[in-house]
N, C-alpha and C positions, 0 to 999 in steps of 0.2 A: 806628729804622724804615727798612728799605731803601729805601723809595718815599715821596715826600711825599704826605700826605692829599690834596692839592690835585690831583696828578696821579693819584690812585687814582679821584678822583672824577670827574676830567673823562673819563677812558677808560671808568668805568662808566657814566656816563652816556650817552656816546657809544654805547657797544655796547648799550645797553639802547633807544636810539633807532633803532639799525638793525635790532633786533629787532622793534620795535614796526611798524616800515616793511616787515618780512619780506623784507629784503634780504640774500640769502644771502652773496654774494660782495662783502662789504665789508672795507675794508683797515684795517688796525691800526697796523701801522707803516710809513712811507715809507723803503725804503731807497735813499736818494740819494747817487749814486757822483759825486762833482764830477771825479775823475780816477781813474786806475790807476795813475799814475807813484808809486814808492815809493822810499824809502833804504834798504829792506831786500829780500833776495830769500830768504824763507822757502821751504823744501822742501815745505811742505805747502798751498801757497798754489796758486789756479788764476787769481788776477788780474793778475798781472804778466808773462806769458808772451806779451804780444802784442808786434807789431812796432813798431820805433821810433816811427813816425807815429801809431800808436795811443797809444802811452804819453806822446807829446808833447799830445796834445787833451786839453781840458777842459771841462766845462760853464761857459756864462758865470752871471753872478750872473742877469739876465734870465731864461737857461732853468732856472735851479734854481726861481725863484719860480715861473716857469709851471707846473711839475712839482707842487709845492704847492699851489698853486692849484687844479690840475685833481684832486687826490688827496686826499682830506678825512680822512685818517688822521690822528689827535690827536699821533701822536709821531712824529718824524723822526731816521733814523738815517743819519750821515755816515761811511761806511765808505770804503773804496778798494783799493788804493792807500793813500798816505799823506796824508790831507785837510789837513793844516797845511803841504802843499808848495803849495798852491792860493794864487795872490797874492790871491785876494779870499775868501779864507777867512773873515773876521771881517765881512765885509759879509754874507757868504751867512748866518751864524749869525745876527746882528743882524735880518736879514729875518725868518727863522724866528722869533724870540721876539716882534718885534713882531705876528706874525700868531698868536700864543699857542700855538705848537707846542712839544712837550718834546721837546728835543735831547740826542741821544746823539752826540758827536763822537768817532770812534772814532781811537783813535791807538797807535803803536807806543812813543811816550814820548819819542823822541829829540830832539824839537824841542819839547816841551811846554812846559820851563821857560824856554826864550828866546820863545816866543811867547804869554806868558800876559798880557803889557802889552797884548796886541790885544783882549782880552775882559774883560768884567765880571760877576762873579759876579751868578747868577741861579738862581731856581727853575727856570727852563726849561732852562737849559743844564748838560748832565753831560760829565767827559770819561770815556769808555769806554778804559780804558789796556789794551791787549793784553799780559797776563801768564801765560806757559803754563805756570808753576811756579815753584820756585826757582830760584836762579841757574844752578846745572849744567843744569837740563831747560830753563830758558826760553833760556838763550842756545844751548843746542844745537838748540832748535826754530826759532828766528829766524836761524839760522847766522852768528851774529857774537859773539864775546865783548864783554863790557861792557856788553851792551843792558839787562840786569835791573838793574844798578848805575844806570844813567843814568835808567831809568822810574821806579825805586824813588824815587830822589831827586826827581824831576819832582814824583810824586805827593806827597811831602812838601810842597813847596812851593805846589802847587796848593790842597791843603788849609789850610794856613797862611794862603792868601790867601782862605779862604771858598768855593773853588770846590766845587759836587758832583763827585765822584770815584766812579766804579765799575771794576771790573776785567772783564776778557772773556777767558774759560780754553777754550781747545780741547784736547781730551783724545785721544790715539792709543792706538793697540794698544802693549801695552808699558809705559805709564804704573803708576809703583809707587804704589798706595793710600796708603802710609804717609807717603809723600814728599809727596804731594797734599794728605793732611790737614794736615801740617806747614805747606804753603804757605795753605792756607786760614785756620790759626791766624795766619800772620804777617800777611796781608792785614787779618785783624780787629784785631791789635795795630798796625797801621800807620794805621787809623781811615778804611778806604774806607766809602762808603755801603753797598755791596753787591756781590756778586759774580755774574756770569752764567757757567754753564758749559755745555759741548755737545760732543759727538762730533764729529771732525771729519767732513767730506765727500770723497768721493774724486773730484776735480775730474779732469776727462781730461786737463787742461794742466798739473796739478802734477807736478814733479819726481819727488818721493817718494810713490808711492801704494800702498808695501808696507805701512805703518802704520795704514792705514784701518780703523775697527772694523766689523766685521758686526754685525748686529743683537742677537743673543744675547750675542755678545760685549760689547756696548756696556754692555746691562742688567748683566751678569756685573761689570764694571769699575765702575760707579757704584753697585752694592749694596755692593762691598767697599769703597770708599772712603766711603759715607754710614751703612753701617750701624754706628755707633758712638755713644755718647754726647756725644761731643765736639761732633757737630753741633749740638746747640743754642744755641751759641754763635755760629754760622756765621749770615751774612745773605745770601741770595739776592736778587739784582734782577731776579726772574723769578717767576712762577706757581707756588706750589707744587704745583698740580696737573699742571706740565709735569716738575717733579722726579720726582712720582710715575710718569710716563709712562718716564724715563728709567730706572727702576729696575724697572719691568714690574709696579707697582702698579695700572695700569690701562691702557687700550688705548685710543690715537687714530690717527685717520686724518691726512694732511695737508692743511691747508687753505694751498694755494700762492698763492691770492690775499690771503693777510693780510698779507704783506710783499712789496707788486710793488717791483719795480725799476726805476729810471729811471738812465739814463748817456750816455754821448757817442753810443751805439748807439740810445736810444730807451728805450721800456717793453719791458722784456726779458722774453720768454715761457718757460715760465711762471712762473717764481720766480728769487730770487736765487742758486741754485746752477745750474740748467740754462739752457742755450742753444738755444731750439727756435725764434729766429726771435726778431721786434721788431716792436712795433705804434708807431704815430704818436700815439696819445694815449692816455689810461688809460681812456678808455670803450671803446674799440677793444680794449684788452688784456682787458677785463672780459667783453665781449660775444662776440668772436670766439674766445677761446682754448677749446679742448676740454679743459675741466678735468677731464673724465672717463678722459683719457689718464694722468692723474700721479697719484701717491700711491700708497702702500703696496698697497693692496687693488685698483688698477688692475693690478697684473702687470708694470708696466714696470720692465725690470730696472735702469733708473739710480734707480728710487724705493727697491728692495728693501730695503736696508740703512740709507738715509737715517733718523736720529732728529734733526736738526738743527733747532736753535731756531727758526730763521727759517720753517721748515715747520710746526712744532708747537706754538709759545708760543701762536698764535693759536688754535690747535685747542683747547687748555688753556682759554682764557679765554672761549671761545664755549661751551664746555661748562659753565663756571661759569654762565653767563646764559641758559642754554637752558631750565632748568627749575627748580624748587623743590628738587630733590634735588641740583643741579648748586650753586648757592646754599649750600646747607648743606654739601656736599663742600668747596668752597671755603673755607666758614667753619671748619669742621674744620681744615682743613689749616694755614690761618693762625694759628689758637688753639694747635694743639699738633703744628705740624709737619707735612712730608709723611712718608706711610705709606712705609717701606722694609721690605720684606720680606727675612727672614734668606738667607742664601747657600743656594742648593737649593732654597729653598720654591716649589713650583709656584704660579704665578698663572694670572689668564685672560689675561695679555699675554707671559707668558714661561714657559718650562718651564726644568728643570735643564740647566745648560750642561755638554756632554761635551767636555773639552779633549783627549782620547786615545782610548784603545782604548775603543770602546764595548762590546766582550766582558765587560769588567769595571768595577769602580769607578775604575781609574786614570784620572785627568784630570777627575775629577767634584768637584762641590762640593754637600755637603748642610748642611742644618742641624743645630745640636749638640742635637738631641732625642733619646729614647731610641733610634729606630732609627738617626740618624745616627751614634752613638757606639758602638752594636753594630756594625756594619758596621766603623767604625774599628779596634775590638778585633779584629775579626777578619779583618781586612785583612792580608796578608802583604807589608807595604812600608810605607816610611815614610809620614807624613801629615803635613799642616801646619795646625797650630789656630790660629784667626784669634779673638783673644781681642776682647771687647766694647770696649776702648779702642783697637783697630787693631792692637795688638803681634801678630806672628807667633811663633808656636813649632813647630820641625819635630824629628819624631823618631818612634820606634816606640810605639804605644799598648800599655802592658804590663798595664793593669788598669781596669777600668771598675766603679765602685760607683755607689751613689744619691745621692753628693755630690761625689765627685770621680774624676778621670782620671789615672793613671800614664803616665808618658811617658818612654822611655828618649830623652834628646836626641842627636841625630843629630851624629855626630863626638865623642861625649864618652862616657865611660861614667858618666856622672852620671843618676840617675833622679831626676824630679821630679815633684809631684803638682800639680793645678790644681783648683780648684773648679768643678764643672759650670756654676755660673752666671756663670762668667767667660768661656766659652768661646761663641761667636758662632755659629761653624760649623767645619767640617772639609773640607778641601782635601786629596783624593787624590793628592798629588804624586809619591809614589815609586814606583819600579816594582814592580808586581803580580808576585811571584816564582811565586805558585801559579797565576796566568792562564798565565803563561809556560810553567810545568810541562804545564799542561792542552792549551796549542798542541801542546807536545812530543808 
């Protein structure tokens, strides 16, 4: 089970209590940032680009406890920066545990092995280790070789000592679905409690802003990753309704107050990702922030493409406890897994993603139903068939019957046949020569 029963019970009773009190703007997870200083300089990070005087600043133990006492969230996340660089981190964690908070200490893992002796295993404490894929992808994402190996070894040590360990994975444009699935398999073999996944956010301060995902491309990527039977063995440390949101099976608007952020600057408006000013107290943050200015529905360009967990995980939890229907949707997703539409299937929250020339099928993705396979047969170019297990076959469709599809493999004189029930979706990846001739 990815989350202990005691934690689920604590969160559920807390949310129900907020609902009974008709409190709309309630926090679910406090993002307590004790410092911005870090021992890595990741290209997609928007937290480490501050001047030296800010990077040298840090919250005191007393400031951390005051923030926690102001904000009633049952879960506290300790991001950064790298929290293990804080000289009082063990005291901060102990103070949170004493208050009965469920703590996720976010770390890149480089210091975890040597710092383990500072902590005691507890149901209230989980190390959330930042892992952005297998070794090649992870080391490239964090801009330093060797970090995957060191973090992997630290996870092994922490698990052997009885600590709760989860992973935190941020995916960007260009992520390889097959490699990502292999990474999920590896984390399950390693024995982590659960995995958290999220698309990246285009921080204004981030050095690399070219690889952040637009909303439709986010849905397309997560469908390609999760539309496979292998996912039944994966444990995610987040609401299955949030997973359904990521793949476009449902639609939510952001609840930025759900994950309030406290740092050396104070209470950050409106959320963990945007910086539109600061409040001195949590009450001031909730009461004086113009929440209608934020979220996808607001039209705010900074929120247009955001689908990050810190804005929408709370939306999914709120949905689950807003009605009997919400509870039934959550129960169904917990028992049978999150719904993942086939690639190309239109849903209330998403449409087929055009990746190329909209005048033809080139660049589009269709479900492998009668229409999709008929279009693949008529297409005057190569296509890529994504199989149920996640494998990809590229070539020219030569024949389609009721039971199988014939394919001339790209770059080969070999022709193969694939059973139709093995094909999940069709990606129109090759150049549409017929469209080019029409344009001429």
